[in-house]
Steps between C-alpha positions, in 0.01 A plus 500: 500500500514304835622203290773715342602624852509155638713378197753787554522404867539131431784563236681741750475242780633229272781743398600547859499128580714440190752757603520341844560159350734607224734715722719343767290526822805482729662794318173694541468410867864602552430844389172528697662374813736798494202748527422411853388793711571725202144417387382741761682783350382402162131511616561817696649703224180477304371775715699757322367400164147514635569837662624636157205362313264653754653851446463435131121430545463803732637721232243354258229696695436862400650750732177593662418135575823340600461574871142335523659163566786417756826371366457186724166429349634528156800281600269239624296501187808476282598183691143367462477569134835344432399194671181472295693568177745245584289205598209541261506441113375859433790634297581735798169683472291361782714647773443849347133472548542383855710803572252745361204338657661488839556874515236674706248721327644828648595562136291436177515172316668683213781612734549154650483303180693767310785488741534127450489521130760781490729292746466196287591713195799660671627166641487338168673783345762496771554119443533566119756771554686296759526213256598723197766679689610171658538329165698812376718462802551133431597553139716790579704323774519142344601581145859489386472846382407625845811336660739632225339857474332588839509873424327455164220298676465762771474762240221303307321452836506869578387588144219249531378651837533853357279395196244337726496819721455720198213280365344516853508885497357520146235243592400689821469821299286328243265356761458842646420651154258223406322520834506862603397544869330832426313379217138638463273288717787393732755218472231225426387696191864536387535117518172434330586730221795286416363161614129501473482114523584529866146627574357144459754352745392663812677719757780271597683511163454872502643534844802282409566693188469819688743385761751402247476840333459748783664314791815415314719540801298249704491271193881505473540459884262197494700342213829581662409334838372184325845493315683537828277205619620292212856596553487409862410148405843477326654540838295209621641307209838583612439392864338171387814419281729576794298287742500211243880522492510656157766766469289747302560868440237771494536504119407129500209560727372760280514277196310228695223743598467668160475162316261371776271787448506441131405132550241581753336743264465230235359252741279709700207272442641223717364531850769497777762472225494121535783365303578829326685642804742200509528443139566855426780523756657182364516653154643834628762329716612274207528800279721670770727196515369406843386135599142401432463384863571843623228639274254248613586577874471867430154461351390285798615766746334776306190297480479433879536877551217574252269245629536594866436869417201401286363296790556792724310724268202255483505493889494876526212504267302218686581608852261813517207277365587236760503746781149647387351148467629416866365839627140385373512169696310534840704404802407194702353675819271705285385211307430311819313780656271522210409140521743370231681622177303727279375369175 
């Protein structure tokens, strides 16, 4: 497996070098030089996305457990976990274990690990919905039919939303009927009556299933806030385009972000998105009729933001350990008074 990971990283690095060599470096640098102090704003705005994602994780806790951990602690662990996921070839899984293991034991392991599992599921669901709705938006706004018959397209969109809403209501009712809360023996008995195989999987799968069935409001809120986090990054795409000197609209920024999420989902195995970030942006920009040099510059700026935030996450995770280590080192006067450093 390590050889496979090294091969992926080597191919990705070669791809990045090839892109730098193939595309006019002067044109790329011309775009990057226009960013200037705007890089500070690009770095700072990520706080909003982290804030929304932290709220999404907070809603992944059951109602009786959500106040056990402070928002700031969850925010810190979100940043730490994202840093680990970004910089390690773990398919965005290692950071989830770090988050769960870093929570104090004021709650049971089932609660801690269950919240991370639910948050991972709702975030993945939110990304899938964001991409699907975004692709529908792209098709609806880019096709000749949409430009010729805008009212027809709006009608179809409203019909689709109505159908999805109706299916959601029917699905919710079906879940309630399949998993009756007042079943003999309690909710767990009701679940086991329908899904006996869950018994062998332990308490965490039960808890996650119970959360999806009985805490549907919090489940929907968690998914919704993660979707807002993905939508906010589209505003980042808009600002990056503006700083690079690209006259992009909000619609263009949305297209860039939707397709970026699609590409990132297919190349999640590549650590730090080496090569895939820049290559994906070049592909998207060419599809939009924008210069490849602008796409490469966009990918580099996005990469800088991601690497800096990932490094900040690793620093936040390592700092408490460093402080505890320093606290165990005896001071010089004490060591001298005792005849030398202790062994």
